[in-house]
C-alpha positions in Angstrom: -78.8 263.0 -103.5 -77.0 261.5 -106.0 -73.5 260.1 -104.7 -71.3 258.9 -107.6 -68.2 259.6 -106.4 -65.8 257.3 -104.2 -62.4 258.3 -102.8 -60.5 256.6 -100.1 -60.2 259.1 -96.1 -58.9 258.8 -92.9 -60.7 257.0 -90.3 -59.1 257.3 -86.8 -56.5 254.3 -87.7 -58.1 253.2 -90.7 -58.0 254.1 -94.5 -61.8 254.1 -95.6 -64.4 254.2 -99.0 -66.2 257.2 -99.1 -69.0 258.2 -101.4 -69.1 261.5 -101.7 -71.9 263.7 -103.8 -72.1 264.7 -107.1 -69.6 267.9 -107.6 -67.8 267.7 -104.6 -64.7 269.4 -105.1 -61.8 267.6 -103.6 -58.5 269.1 -103.1 -55.5 267.7 -104.4 -51.6 268.7 -103.6 -49.4 269.3 -106.2 -46.7 266.5 -106.4 -44.1 266.9 -104.2 -40.3 267.6 -104.6 -37.6 265.5 -105.3 -35.9 264.3 -102.1 -32.6 264.4 -101.4 -30.1 262.1 -103.1 -27.6 262.9 -100.1 -28.8 265.1 -96.6 -26.1 264.8 -94.8 -23.2 266.7 -98.1 -26.7 269.2 -97.9 -25.9 269.7 -94.7 -22.4 270.6 -95.2 -22.6 272.6 -98.0 -25.4 275.1 -96.3 -23.3 275.1 -93.2 -19.7 276.3 -95.4 -22.4 279.2 -97.3 -25.0 280.0 -95.2 -27.1 282.5 -95.6 -27.1 286.4 -94.2 -24.1 284.9 -92.0 -20.9 284.0 -91.0 -19.4 279.8 -91.8 -19.7 277.6 -88.5 -15.4 277.6 -89.0 -15.4 281.4 -88.0 -17.8 281.7 -85.4 -16.2 279.8 -83.0 -13.2 277.8 -81.8 -11.0 276.3 -78.9 -13.0 277.5 -75.7 -16.6 278.3 -77.0 -19.2 277.6 -75.1 -21.8 276.1 -78.0 -25.9 275.4 -77.1 -27.5 273.1 -79.9 -31.7 273.4 -79.4 -33.5 271.3 -81.6 -37.1 270.5 -82.5 -38.6 268.1 -80.2 -40.4 264.3 -81.2 -43.5 266.6 -81.9 -42.4 267.8 -84.7 -43.2 265.7 -88.0 -41.1 262.6 -87.0 -39.4 261.0 -90.6 -38.1 257.8 -92.0 -35.0 257.1 -90.6 -32.1 258.9 -90.2 -33.8 261.1 -89.1 -32.6 265.3 -90.4 -32.0 265.7 -86.8 -29.7 263.2 -86.6 -27.9 264.0 -89.5 -27.8 267.5 -88.7 -26.4 267.6 -85.7 -24.5 264.9 -86.0 -22.4 267.3 -89.2 -22.9 270.7 -86.8 -20.5 268.1 -84.1 -18.1 267.5 -86.5 -17.9 271.0 -87.7 -17.4 271.8 -84.0 -14.6 269.1 -83.5 -12.9 269.9 -86.3 -12.6 274.0 -84.7 -11.7 272.9 -81.5 -14.8 273.2 -79.2 -14.6 270.6 -76.7 -17.6 268.6 -76.4 -17.5 269.4 -72.1 -18.6 273.2 -73.5 -21.6 271.9 -75.9 -25.2 271.9 -74.7 -27.9 269.8 -76.7 -31.6 271.0 -75.3 -34.0 269.7 -76.8 -36.8 272.4 -78.0 -39.9 271.4 -75.9 -41.8 274.0 -74.8 -45.2 273.2 -72.7 -45.2 270.0 -74.7 -43.7 266.6 -71.8 -39.9 266.5 -71.7 -38.6 263.1 -73.6 -37.8 260.4 -72.3 -33.8 259.1 -73.3 -35.4 256.4 -76.0 -37.8 258.3 -77.5 -34.7 261.0 -78.4 -33.2 258.5 -80.0 -35.8 258.4 -82.2 -35.4 261.5 -83.8 -31.2 261.6 -82.4 -29.8 258.0 -83.0 -28.8 255.8 -80.9 -25.0 257.1 -80.9 -25.7 261.0 -80.0 -28.1 259.8 -77.2 -25.4 257.5 -76.1 -22.7 259.4 -75.8 -23.9 263.1 -74.4 -24.5 262.5 -70.9 -27.2 263.8 -69.1 -25.7 267.0 -67.8 -24.9 268.2 -71.4 -28.3 266.2 -73.5 -31.5 267.4 -72.2 -35.2 268.8 -72.6 -36.1 272.5 -71.5 -37.5 272.8 -68.4 -40.4 276.0 -68.7 -40.2 275.8 -64.9 -37.0 276.2 -64.0 -36.5 279.7 -62.8 -32.5 279.4 -62.9 -32.7 277.9 -66.6 -34.8 281.1 -67.7 -33.5 284.5 -69.1 -36.3 287.3 -69.0 -35.5 289.6 -71.5 -38.3 292.6 -71.3 -41.0 292.8 -73.5 -41.5 294.3 -76.8 -43.2 297.6 -77.5 -46.1 295.9 -77.4 -45.6 294.7 -74.1 -45.1 291.1 -75.1 -43.1 289.4 -72.3 -39.7 287.5 -73.8 -38.3 284.8 -71.3 -35.8 281.8 -73.3 -33.6 279.7 -72.1 -31.2 280.9 -70.3 -28.7 278.5 -72.6 -29.3 280.9 -75.3 -28.4 283.8 -74.2 -25.0 281.8 -72.1 -23.6 280.4 -75.0 -20.8 282.6 -77.2 -23.1 280.5 -80.2 -26.1 279.1 -80.3 -27.6 277.0 -83.5 -31.2 275.7 -83.8 -31.9 272.4 -85.6 -35.1 272.3 -87.5 -37.6 270.1 -89.7 -40.1 272.2 -91.2 -43.6 270.8 -92.5 -46.2 273.4 -92.4 -45.7 277.2 -92.9 -46.4 277.7 -88.8 -43.4 276.2 -88.2 -39.5 277.0 -88.1 -38.2 279.8 -88.0 -38.5 282.8 -84.4 -41.1 279.8 -83.3 -38.4 277.1 -82.3 -36.9 279.3 -80.1 -39.3 282.1 -78.3 -42.2 279.1 -78.5 -39.7 275.9 -77.8 -37.2 277.5 -76.0 -39.4 279.5 -73.4 -41.8 279.8 -70.6 -45.7 280.0 -69.9 -45.2 283.8 -69.2 -43.8 284.4 -73.1 -46.0 281.5 -74.0 -49.4 283.0 -72.7 -48.9 286.0 -74.6 -49.2 284.5 -78.4 -50.8 280.8 -76.7 -53.9 282.9 -74.9 -57.2 283.1 -76.9 -57.9 286.8 -79.4 -60.4 288.0 -80.9 -61.4 286.4 -84.1 -59.7 287.7 -87.6 -60.3 284.7 -89.7 -56.4 284.9 -90.0 -55.1 280.5 -90.3 -51.4 280.5 -88.7 -51.2 278.7 -91.9 -51.2 282.5 -93.8 -47.5 283.4 -92.7 -48.5 286.9 -95.0 -51.6 287.8 -92.6 -50.5 285.6 -90.0 -51.1 287.4 -86.0 -49.4 284.8 -84.3 -46.4 284.8 -86.5 -46.1 288.7 -86.7 -46.1 288.9 -82.3 -43.2 285.6 -82.8 -41.4 287.8 -84.8 -41.6 291.1 -82.5 -40.3 288.8 -80.5 -37.6 287.5 -82.2 -36.3 290.6 -83.1 -35.8 291.7 -78.8 -33.9 288.6 -79.3 -31.7 289.7 -82.2 -31.3 292.6 -80.6 -30.1 291.6 -77.4 -27.6 289.5 -78.9 -26.4 291.7 -80.7 -25.5 293.7 -78.3 -22.6 291.2 -76.7 -22.0 290.6 -80.7 -23.8 287.8 -81.1 -26.4 286.5 -83.4 -28.5 282.6 -83.8 -27.3 280.6 -87.0 -30.3 278.4 -87.9 -29.9 275.0 -89.8 -33.5 274.3 -91.4 -35.0 271.1 -92.9 -38.0 270.9 -95.3 -39.7 268.3 -95.5 -41.8 266.9 -98.6 -45.2 265.7 -98.6 -44.4 262.5 -99.4 -45.2 259.0 -97.1 -43.6 259.2 -94.9 -41.7 262.2 -95.5 -37.9 263.6 -97.0 -35.9 266.1 -97.2 -36.2 268.1 -99.7 -34.3 271.2 -99.2 -31.2 272.2 -96.6 -31.2 275.7 -95.6 -28.9 277.7 -92.5 -27.6 280.9 -91.6 -29.3 283.7 -90.1 -33.0 283.1 -89.1 -35.6 285.1 -91.1 -34.0 285.2 -94.5 -33.2 281.5 -94.1 -37.2 280.8 -93.1 -38.4 282.8 -96.3 -36.5 280.0 -98.1 -38.2 277.4 -95.9 -41.6 279.0 -97.3 -41.2 279.1 -101.2 -39.7 275.6 -101.3 -43.4 275.0 -99.4 -45.9 277.0 -100.9 -44.8 275.4 -104.5 -45.9 272.0 -102.9 -48.6 272.9 -100.4 -50.8 275.3 -101.8 -53.3 275.6 -103.9 -55.6 278.4 -105.9 -59.2 277.8 -105.4 -61.7 279.8 -105.5 -64.9 280.5 -103.9 -66.2 279.4 -100.4 -68.4 275.5 -100.0 -71.9 275.9 -98.4 -69.9 272.1 -96.4 -66.1 271.6 -95.4 -65.4 267.8 -94.9 -62.4 266.5 -92.9 -61.6 263.2 -92.8 -59.1 262.3 -89.7 -56.6 260.0 -88.2 -55.4 259.2 -84.9 -52.5 261.3 -85.5 -51.8 265.0 -84.1 -48.1 266.0 -82.8 -49.2 265.5 -79.6 -49.8 262.3 -79.0 -46.6 260.7 -80.1 -45.5 257.8 -78.7 -48.8 258.3 -76.7 -52.8 258.3 -77.5 -55.1 261.0 -79.1 -57.8 261.9 -76.6 -61.4 264.4 -77.2 -59.6 267.5 -76.8 -56.4 266.6 -78.7 -59.3 265.3 -82.2 -60.8 269.1 -81.0 -57.5 270.9 -82.1 -56.8 269.0 -85.3 -60.2 269.6 -86.6 -60.9 273.4 -85.7 -56.8 274.3 -85.4 -54.6 272.7 -88.0 -57.2 271.2 -90.3 -59.6 273.6 -90.4 -56.6 276.2 -90.7 -55.0 275.0 -93.8 -56.3 278.1 -95.9 -54.6 281.5 -96.9 -57.3 284.2 -97.5 -60.6 282.8 -96.2 -62.0 279.2 -94.9 -62.8 277.3 -97.5 -65.9 277.1 -96.0 -68.2 280.0 -95.7 -69.8 281.8 -92.5 -72.4 280.3 -90.8 -71.6 277.3 -93.0 -71.5 273.7 -91.6 -67.7 271.8 -90.6 -68.6 267.9 -90.9 -65.2 265.4 -88.8 -65.5 262.3 -90.4 -63.4 260.7 -86.8 -63.7 257.5 -84.5 -64.2 260.0 -81.3 -64.1 258.2 -78.4 -63.0 259.3 -74.9 -60.1 258.0 -74.1 -56.6 259.7 -72.0 -53.5 259.1 -71.7 -53.6 260.5 -67.9 -49.7 260.0 -67.7 -49.0 261.9 -70.8 -51.1 264.4 -70.6 -52.1 265.0 -66.9 -53.8 268.4 -67.6 -57.1 266.9 -70.0 -59.5 264.8 -68.6 -60.1 267.6 -66.1 -60.2 270.7 -68.2 -62.8 267.9 -70.6 -64.2 266.9 -66.8 -64.5 269.6 -64.4 -64.3 272.9 -67.5 -66.5 272.1 -70.0 -69.6 271.5 -68.2 -69.6 274.7 -67.2 -68.7 276.5 -70.2 -67.2 276.2 -73.8 -66.3 280.1 -74.1 -62.1 280.1 -74.3 -62.4 283.5 -73.4 -63.7 282.4 -70.2 -61.9 279.2 -69.4 -58.7 280.9 -70.1 -59.8 283.9 -67.1 -61.0 281.7 -64.8 -59.0 278.4 -64.5 -55.9 279.0 -66.6 -53.4 280.7 -63.3 -55.2 277.5 -61.6 -54.3 275.2 -63.7 -50.9 276.7 -64.2 -49.6 276.1 -60.9 -51.7 273.5 -59.5 -48.7 271.5 -57.7 -49.3 267.9 -59.9 -49.5 268.9 -63.1 -46.3 270.9 -62.2 -44.5 268.0 -60.8 -45.2 266.0 -64.0 -44.7 268.1 -66.3 -41.2 268.6 -64.6 -39.9 265.5 -63.1 -42.8 262.7 -65.2 -43.1 263.1 -68.5 -45.9 265.1 -69.1 -47.1 267.7 -70.8 -47.7 271.7 -68.9 -50.9 271.9 -67.3 -51.8 274.6 -69.4 -51.9 272.9 -73.0 -55.1 271.5 -73.0 -56.0 275.6 -72.6 -54.5 276.2 -75.6 -56.3 273.6 -77.9 -59.6 274.8 -76.5 -58.5 278.5 -77.7 -57.8 277.3 -81.1 -61.4 276.4 -81.7 -62.2 280.1 -81.2 -62.6 281.3 -84.7 -64.3 277.8 -86.3 -67.0 278.1 -83.8 -67.7 282.1 -84.3 -67.3 281.5 -88.2 -69.6 278.1 -88.3 -72.9 277.6 -88.4 -73.1 274.0 -87.7 -69.7 271.5 -86.4 -70.5 267.8 -86.6 -68.9 265.1 -85.9 -69.4 261.7 -87.5 -70.2 258.1 -87.7 -68.2 258.8 -83.5 -67.8 256.0 -81.9 -68.9 257.5 -78.3 -71.8 260.0 -80.2 -72.4 262.2 -76.1 -68.4 262.6 -76.7 -69.2 264.8 -79.8 -72.4 266.1 -77.5 -69.9 267.1 -74.9 -67.8 269.1 -76.6 -71.2 271.3 -77.8 -71.0 269.6 -81.7 -73.5 267.6 -82.9 -73.1 264.1 -83.9 -74.4 261.5 -86.8 -74.2 257.8 -87.0 -72.3 257.8 -89.9 -71.6 260.3 -92.9 -74.5 259.8 -95.0 -76.5 261.2 -92.3 -74.2 264.0 -91.6 -74.1 264.2 -95.5 -78.3 264.6 -95.4 -78.7 267.1 -92.6 -76.6 269.6 -94.3 -79.3 269.0 -97.6 -81.7 269.3 -95.0 -80.0 273.1 -94.1 -79.2 274.1 -98.0 -81.0 271.8 -100.3 -79.3 269.1 -102.5 -77.4 271.6 -104.2 -74.9 272.4 -101.8 -71.4 273.2 -102.0 -69.4 270.3 -101.0 -64.9 271.1 -100.3 -63.3 268.0 -98.8 -60.5 268.3 -97.6 -57.9 265.5 -97.7 -55.2 267.3 -95.3 -52.7 264.5 -96.0 -50.4 264.9 -97.7 -50.5 268.9 -96.8 -52.2 270.6 -98.9 -53.4 274.6 -98.1 -55.5 276.3 -99.8 -55.0 279.6 -101.3 -59.3 280.7 -101.2 -60.0 283.7 -103.3 -64.0 285.2 -102.3 
């Protein structure tokens, strides 16, 4: 089989040459949007002329209680200064100028069931000025296991429980500062996930019957529909008290490292539509037809290994959820096709930051790999194990249920694909433990596909970075 195409791809911490078969379809993103010349001025302008909302200066005054929540460091760290530092700094100046006292302001990191973040880690996104000035009881991480901190709002028409941080509801004005890199992020997700609890999050993070609709496809995503339904309930509750949440969304471009391409502020649904429009023109690429095989060449970098290390379950999620799911319409690879994951897979775990991951890997996967059975048999145990709860609340560890979410995301790809293959894993036995095949090299993996489909098989290489979302027409 001729392999005259040479390009580059990630292989863990390295960028390596890839030799691919003749005729390989390689996805390329549109050019990145130009970065804003003055992000601070853009934030001020957005606050003064918000979308479908009143300006900040008309919303609060002396004596007002204000909550400002923001995306945690798992969301797209960028060049200094981070957008969250700039936007929160400008917002705090506006609040001070209209007479809101610092003692009436709370800053909350929306970490959901991610781990809480240490002060120096928050300084990476907020800057030393904010983290030094604001004391721990007014700048802190959300605790999804503190009953006193949570407010249960009831159920949607479909019976989805909505529970959020009490500070969202008790503030005279609630603000959210968001940094958006993909269509999955931003909007209501930031609040009804980021400031919620397992009781609420389980409704949309449990395993679902396969639909094939990607979470990166906002028009079709069932995940997004649930979040917006929850957001509608929250909006109605706040509106009954004469209140309306206010969001500030920064949109990242596709440069490396990413920079801010747009800033929108105001009402959450209207602002997020603007954000999605910017992302679509930068990330969406039309593609005709599905391939026999899809190649992903992946780094040792994902949202859940910030200030830590990646592990086999996170690699699996990076491949089968985030990267495989970068499409609209139908997947890039046909039903019964092959997914090749080029990554130096090992069995490394950070037990301090991901305390439930090794037990999930060692205790559960040998018993079953079915996400539905795993959820039914084990999730309540992991949700309430005292050691996992302690690590989450007091020792900067991910919640005990977090590995379940990673494994649930493999449900559709595992059913859709005929084979899932790791190419050049450093520990082939890890791929087999996860339920996948392994080959010693990318060439060997490609030869195995040729043995299935013939030398003329169709292959798509999706680099995934910069983020490219394939708009696939069958």
